[in-house]
N, C-alpha and C positions, 0 to 999 in steps of 0.2 A: 800489662797494664792493669791497675786495680781501679775499677770504676764501683760506685755505689748506687744503691736504690734511691737514696736521699742524701741530703747534706747531713754530715755529722754521723754517717752510717758507720764510720771507723776506718775510712780509706787511709788517712794520714798515719793511723796506728798501724794498720797492717803493712804499710809500705815501709815503716820505720822497722817493724820486726823482721821483715824479709831482708831488708839491708843489711841488719846486723847479723842474720843467720849467714848470709852470703860472705859477709866480711869474715866471720869466724873461720870460715872454710878456705879462707886465702884467696878468694875471688876478687878481682878488680870490678867492684860495683859502684854504680852512682845513682842517686835519686834524680827524678825529673818530673816537673808539673808544668805542662805547656802554658796554662792560664790559670791564675789564682786571683781571688777576690778577698782581701784581707787587709785590715790595718794594723796587724801584728807583723813586723817585718824585722829584718837582720841585716847587718851590713856585711858585705861579702869581702874576700881577700883581694878581689880587683876593683874595689871602691864603688860598689853599687849596692842595691837592696834587693831581697828576694822575700817571699812569704817565710814566716818564723817556721813553719812546719817543714820546710825543705831545709833549713838550717839544721833542725834536729835530726833529719834524715841523713844529712851529710856526716853529722856526729855519729850516726850509726854505722855510717860506712868507713869511719876513721878519716874523713876529708874535711878541709876548710870549705865553707860555703862559697859558691861561685855563681855569678849571675846567669850563667848558662842553665844552672839547675831549675830556674824559674823565669824564663825569658819575658813572659808578660805577667805584670802584676797590676791589678786594679785596686785602688785605695778609695772607697767611697767617701765622698764628702757630703753628700744628701742621698735620699732615696732614688734620686733620678741622675745623679752625677758622680764621676769618679775621676781621679787622676789616673792617667795611664803611664805606667812605668815599663819602659822596654830595654831589655838588656841592663837593668839596673838603674836607668836614668829616667827621671820624670820627663815626659814629652809634652804633655798638654792635659787639660781637664775636659771632659766631654759628656754630653747627655747620653743616656742609655741608647736611645734610638739610633744616632748617629754612629754610635760605636759598633752596631751590628754590621753597618756597612764597611767599617775600617777593618774588621776581622780578617777579611782576605789579605789585607796588608799585613796585620799582626802574625798571621799564619807563616810569613816568610821569616820573620824573626824566630819563630818557634822552631822551623826546619833548619835554620842555620845553627841554633843552639844543639839541637838533636844531632846533627851530623858532627859537630865538633866533638860532643861527648861520645858518639860512637866510635870515632877513631881512636879514643883513650881508653875506653872501658869495655870489659868483656860483657858484663851485665848492666842493664838500665832497668830500674823499677820505676814506672811511671804511674803518677797519681791523676786520677781524673777530678772533676769538679762538679759539685751537686749531683745531678742525675743525668744519663744519657738520653732519658725518655721525656725530657722537657720538650714537648712538640713546638713550642713558640721560639725555641733557641736553637733549633737544628741547622736552619740555613746558615752557612759559613762557619759552621761550629769548628772550634780549634781546641776545645777542652777535653772532648770526650771521643766519640765515635768518629768526628771528622778528622781528628788526629790519628786515631788508630787505624782508619780505613787508608789514610794518606801514606802511612809509613808500614802498613801490613802488620800490626802488633796485635798478638792474642790478647784477650781480656777476661779477668775473673771479676765476677760481680759480687759485692759484699752488701749484707742487709743487716740491720741491728734488730734482733729479736725483742730487745727490752722495750722497744717502742710498741710493739705489738704488731699483728698483721704481716708477719715476715714472708709467709707463703704468697700472699696477695701482691707484695712488693716485689718479689723476684719473678713471678710468673707474669705480672701485669707489665713490669719493665721490659721483660722479654718480648711479650706480645706488641709493645709499641715500637720495636725496632725494625729497621728493614731487614729482608732476608738475609743481605750480605753481613749486616751487622749482627743478626741472630747467630750466623755462623761463626762470628768472631768470638763469641762467649764460649769459653772452655769449661766453666764449672763455677761453683758458688762457694763462698764462705759465709758462714753465719755468725755474727758477732754479739758478744754480751748476753750469752745464755745463762740463766740461772736454775739450778735445779738438777734433777735426775735425767741425765741424758737419755735413759731408757724410755721416759715419757715423751721424748721427741722423735724416737726412731721411726715410728709409723708415718710421721709427717715427712721426715728426710726420704724414706723409701718412695712415698707418693711423688714427691717433688721430683726425684731422679726418674721415676716411670713416666711422669707427666711431661717433663721436658727433655728427656734423653740426655741430660747433662749430670756430671757427678757432683755431689757435695764434697769439697776438698777438705772440709774441716769445719768444726764447731768451736769457736773460741769462747771460753767462759768469761763471766763478768769478773773483771779484775779489780776488786775492790781498791780504791784509793790509788789506782795506777795513775802516775803523774807523767804524761808525755805532753810538753807544752802545747797550748791550744793554738790551733790555726787562727781562729777569730772568736769563737763562742766564749761568752763570759759566764762563768760558773757563779751563781748566787749563794752557793751554799757557804756557811760561815765555817771558817777554819777550826780545827779541833784542838785548841791549845790545852795542854795537859795541867797547866798550873792555874790555881785560883787567883794568883797575882799577875796573871798575864797582862801584857801591855794591850790596850783597847785601840785599835786602828779602824778608822772609818773612810770609806772611799766612795765618792759619788759615781754611779754607772752613767758616765756621759754617753750621750746618744751616739757620738762618734768617738768613742774612747779608742786610743791606739796603744799598741805595745804594753797591754795590760799584763803581759807575762813579767813585767817588772815586779808585779806583786807576789809571784809565786814563792820566792824564797821566804816572804813573811807569812804566807798561807801555810807553809810547811814547817814553820817554826814552832816548836813546842811551847814557847813561852809568849806567843804573840796570837791575839785574837782579831781577825781580819772580818770586818763586816762591808759587804758591798751594798750600797744603799739603792735600791730601785726607785724609778719615779713615784712621787706621792707617798713614799714610805717615810716613817717617822725616823728622823735622824738621832741615834742614841748618843750619849755622853762619850767622850773619847779622850785618850792621852794624846793621841796623833792623828790628824786629819791629812790625807794625802790627795792632792789634786793631780790625776795621771795625765798622759798624753792625750792628744786630741788631734784628729784629722780636719776638724772645723772648729777652731778656737772660738771665733766670734759667736757662732751659732750655740755651741756648748756653753760659753760664758752667760748667753741670755737664758739659756736653759737653767743654769745654776741659780741665777737670779730669781726666776720663775718659781723654782723649787724651794726658795728661801735659803739656800746655802750661804749667800753672802751674809746674812744676818747670824746664822749659826756659827760661821767662821769668826765674826767679829766677837761675838759672846765667848766662843772658845779661847781666842788670844786674850781677852780681858781676865779669864780665870787661869791663865798661865799655861794653856795647852801649846803643843808644838803643831807646826804645819809645814808640810813638804810640797813643793810643786815641781812636777818632773814634765820637761820639755813644753808641751802645750799648756799644762797646769802651771808652769813657771811663768810663762808668757801672761797668763790670767792676773798674776799677782801685781803687775805693773799699773802704771797710770793710764796708759792708752795702747791700743792695738790699732795699728794701721795696715790696711791691705789696698794699697793704690792701685795695683794691678788686678784686683778682684781675683785672686788665685783660689780663695777658698769661700768667699763670700761677696755679696754685693752692698755690704754695709760700710765700705770706705774706712772710716776711723770710729772706733767705739772705746768708751771708757772702760778701763779694767777695774780690779778690786781695790786699786790705789794702795795697797800694802807695802810695795817697795817704789822707790823713787827711780822709775826707769820707763822707757817706752819700747815697744817692739814693732818693727816694720817687717812684713812679709816681702821677700824678694824671690826673683825667678829661680835663682841657684840654689839647689837644695844642698845642705851641709850633710855629707855622708862620710863618717870617719869613725875608726877605732881608736880609742883614746886610753891613756893610763896616766896616772898621776897620783896626788895625795890629797886627802880630805883637809881642808883648813882647820878643822876643829882640833885635831891632834896629830896631824901629819900622817895618818894611816893610810897605806897604799890602797888605792882603787882603781878599778878599769871598768870600761863598758864601751857604749858606742853612741854616736849622735846622728839622728835623723830629723831635720827640721829646716824649713824654709825661712824662719824668722831670725832676724838679727836684732838683738837687744843692746839698747844703749841707755846710759843715765848714771848719776852719782852712785846709785846703790851698788853698781859693779865694781866699785872700789873696794868693797868687802867680799872677796870672791869665796865661793863654796868649796871650789876644787882648784887646786894649783897643777896645771898640765905642763910641766918643763918651764918653758918661757911664756906659755900661755895661762890664761885663767878662765874659769867657768863659773857661771852661776853667782849666787848672792847669798850671804848670811845677814840678817837684819840686825841692826845695831843692838836691840834688846835680846838678840840670840834665839827668838822664838820662832823665826822663819827661815827655812832654807830653800833656795830654788835652784835648780840645775837643769842643764840640757842632757845630762848623762842618763842613759837608759842602761839597765843592768846594775843599777846603783847597789842593790842589795846582794848581788851575787857573790862578791867577794867576802869572805868570811870576816875579815878584820873589820872591813869597812861597815858591814853589817853590824858588828859588835858595837862600833863607835857610834853608829846613827841610833841605834836602840838605846844606848846608854844616855845619849843627848835628849832623847825623846821621853826618858824617864824610867827605864827598865833597869833594875838592879841585878848584879850577878848574871850577866848575860852569858848564855852558852850556846852560841849560833852553830847549828850542824853546817856540814860541808855541802851547801847546795849542789855544786858542780859534781861532786862524787855521788851524790844522791841521784841527779839527773841520769848519770851514767849508770848506776845500778838499776834504775827503773827501765832503761832500755834493755838491759840484760834480762831483768825479770820477765818482760814481755816476750823477748826471743826465746827464753827457756819455755814459757808456756806454749808458744806457737810451735816448737819443736815437738812438743808432746801432743797437741791437740789438732794439729793441720799436718796433712800428708804432703810433707815438703817434696819428696821425690816425685809424686803425682803432680803437684803444683809446678815444680820447675820444668817437668816434662812436657808441659803445654807449649812451650816454646818451639 
């Protein structure tokens, strides 16, 4: 099990690399994360959803994502509430405090998945969540040491040296664990090191002497490594190489979901993507994208507060293009209804009024992988749907995507607005070309994003093979 001293220490990345290295050796390996908290998710082969990071780890193993890889997924709707997804299916929305009492029940789901995977695979690489040293979260813990103790799993602790204070992070985390948990830690990995390793050696020697535990490796800072994010949103501007790049702006919604939809554009050499933080000036754009949201009503209110509604109106008046994806698509309609208070207590609120449709949130979540053709020019497209809303209205008579006998989304009468429930819209190379041409980019040459994602996993594994003592790491089991 890979645990971290902090969130974003590199747990997901390290697990991905280990999975690929074992897969290369012909081992039957599977990723596992007992409990995840993330609004980036993926649809699984068995019709559920799991954290996006586990889907990437499954790819590293050469497997299709399955709900057993992440049996408990928490999708925050506010700072105090989250939707609880068990074995891929949304069960209920709950406040933070009552959930801590529910964790004993959730542990049973975790152990069921763990046992099923253990019967099928020789290796299981487990990812922890946050830090095992969160004193206030230790009771009924299912995400870190509570799980490791339950199944007798050895643990390697990862820390991010780029944050600073790496030795304090490691020694402090170890000090806050119980004696049995301390004994479970078998070594350390230091992540994101920059510079001459010789300057770090005295610190590594001290750490090993102080703790009696080995440093299993120091992984260098891999510049522009792309492994899809579990949840963190990167505000750095993408580095388009062309002065004629298509300018795309995206609001950083407070409850943004599946923002990995933007990754193919952020890595595109002809596209400049700006993620706009709260109270930040909104620059001129060729294309505005309203991304997914786990709390559409609240995020729509935030958009209005930030002045995005006025910016969008002006953008459309001057001929700009607009794409709404999932929750962003729902915002484009006339009304959003939440009669069961699934995401908020607002009941019904007015949308942006740009499309003649209304959306009602319903208990049953749509979780499907889909493929079809873009209505713009019949280009093939594929992706997945994760949403609780059902949209209805005359606007849907002009669909954006044809899915066999079904239809998805809307293209506005003037051709400036495209709305869809389809996540992964830009991953298909042909579809991305079509959408970028529609948005105003000439001579589009879209890289193969899926091949790029695979190559980045290999790049990570190659580096880990070089800088981490894999024989010693695997020997801790």
